[in-house]
C-alpha positions as CSV (number, residue, x, y, z in Angstrom):
1,M,15.1,173.6,93.7
2,T,13.3,173.3,96.9
3,A,10.2,174.7,95.4
4,A,10.4,172.3,92.4
5,H,10.9,169.4,94.8
6,Q,7.9,170.4,97.0
7,L,5.6,171.0,94.1
8,G,6.8,167.8,92.5
9,Q,5.5,165.8,95.5
10,T,1.9,167.0,94.7
11,V,1.7,167.4,90.9
12,G,4.7,165.2,89.8
13,R,8.2,166.2,89.1
14,A,7.9,166.7,85.3
15,A,4.8,169.0,85.7
16,A,6.6,171.0,88.5
17,C,9.7,171.5,86.4
18,R,7.6,172.7,83.4
19,A,5.6,175.1,85.6
20,L,8.8,176.5,87.2
21,N,10.9,176.4,84.1
22,V,13.5,174.2,85.8
23,P,15.3,171.5,83.8
24,R,14.4,168.1,85.2
25,A,18.0,167.0,85.1
26,S,18.9,169.8,87.4
27,L,16.2,168.7,89.9
28,Y,17.4,165.1,89.8
29,R,21.0,166.2,90.2
30,H,20.0,168.3,93.2
31,L,18.0,165.4,94.8
32,R,20.9,163.0,94.3
33,R,23.4,165.4,96.0
34,S,21.1,165.8,99.0
35,Q,20.9,162.1,99.7
36,P,23.7,160.5,101.7
37,A,25.9,158.2,99.7
38,A,25.6,154.5,100.2
39,P,28.5,153.0,102.1
40,A,30.9,151.0,100.1
41,A,30.2,147.3,100.1
42,F,32.6,145.0,101.7
43,R,34.5,143.0,99.2
44,P,36.3,139.9,100.5
45,S,39.7,138.9,99.3
46,P,39.6,136.3,96.5
47,P,40.4,132.8,97.8
48,R,43.3,132.4,95.4
49,A,44.9,135.8,96.3
50,L,48.5,135.8,97.2
51,A,49.3,135.9,101.0
52,P,51.1,139.1,102.2
53,A,54.3,137.1,102.6
54,E,54.1,135.9,99.0
55,Q,53.4,139.4,97.7
56,Q,56.4,140.7,99.6
57,R,58.6,137.9,98.2
58,A,57.5,138.8,94.6
59,L,58.1,142.5,95.3
60,D,61.6,141.7,96.6
61,V,62.4,139.8,93.4
62,L,60.9,142.5,91.1
63,H,62.8,145.3,93.1
64,S,66.1,143.5,93.1
65,E,69.0,145.2,91.3
66,R,69.1,142.4,88.8
67,F,65.5,142.8,87.6
68,E,64.8,146.5,88.3
69,D,64.7,147.4,84.6
70,Q,62.8,144.4,83.4
71,A,59.2,143.7,82.7
72,P,57.4,141.1,84.9
73,T,57.2,138.8,81.8
74,E,61.0,138.9,81.5
75,V,61.6,138.4,85.2
76,F,59.2,135.4,85.2
77,A,60.9,133.8,82.2
78,T,64.3,134.2,83.7
79,R,63.3,132.8,87.1
80,L,61.5,129.9,85.3
81,D,64.7,129.1,83.3
82,E,66.7,129.1,86.6
83,G,64.2,126.8,88.2
84,K,63.1,129.4,90.8
85,R,59.5,129.8,89.8
86,Q,58.2,129.9,93.4
87,S,59.4,133.5,93.9
88,I,56.8,134.7,91.4
89,P,53.8,132.4,91.0
90,S,52.8,133.9,87.6
91,V,53.2,136.9,85.3
92,H,49.7,137.9,86.2
93,A,50.4,137.7,89.9
94,A,53.5,140.0,89.4
95,G,51.3,142.5,87.6
96,V,48.7,142.4,90.3
97,V,51.3,142.9,93.0
98,L,52.8,145.9,91.1
99,N,49.3,147.4,90.5
100,G,48.7,147.1,94.2
101,E,51.8,149.1,94.9
102,R,51.0,151.6,92.1
103,E,54.2,150.8,90.3
104,R,52.9,149.4,87.1
105,T,54.1,151.7,84.2
106,T,53.3,149.5,81.2
107,G,50.2,150.0,79.1
108,G,48.7,153.0,77.4
109,R,48.8,153.8,73.8
110,A,51.5,152.5,71.4
111,A,53.5,154.9,69.4
112,A,52.0,155.8,66.0
113,P,53.5,153.9,63.0
114,P,55.7,155.9,60.7
115,E,54.0,157.5,57.7
116,P,54.6,155.7,54.4
117,G,57.2,157.5,52.2
118,G,58.4,159.6,55.1
119,S,62.1,159.7,56.1
């Protein structure tokens, strides 16, 4: 690869690869590996994100014995009926908090429908 890279600087990468019978993709892959990776860009927290105290309050409600087997949608609806909406600002917020804790288990593929005529 070093020879292809050096020759490519004078005659061009495509011509160097043809002359040395090296796939161009392999040369580019080699060049990409030898370059240092760019540092991850800083991403500020969204202005409407929940504060850590609000996240903990939502987690405490979602982890409570009463709601441990319920989906965030059900928890939110129950708390809304009880007039205690402040503990979980929204269903989306509950999902975001659970995703942040790697606890979200919903999603994925649905079960296949039964075949017609099958018993």
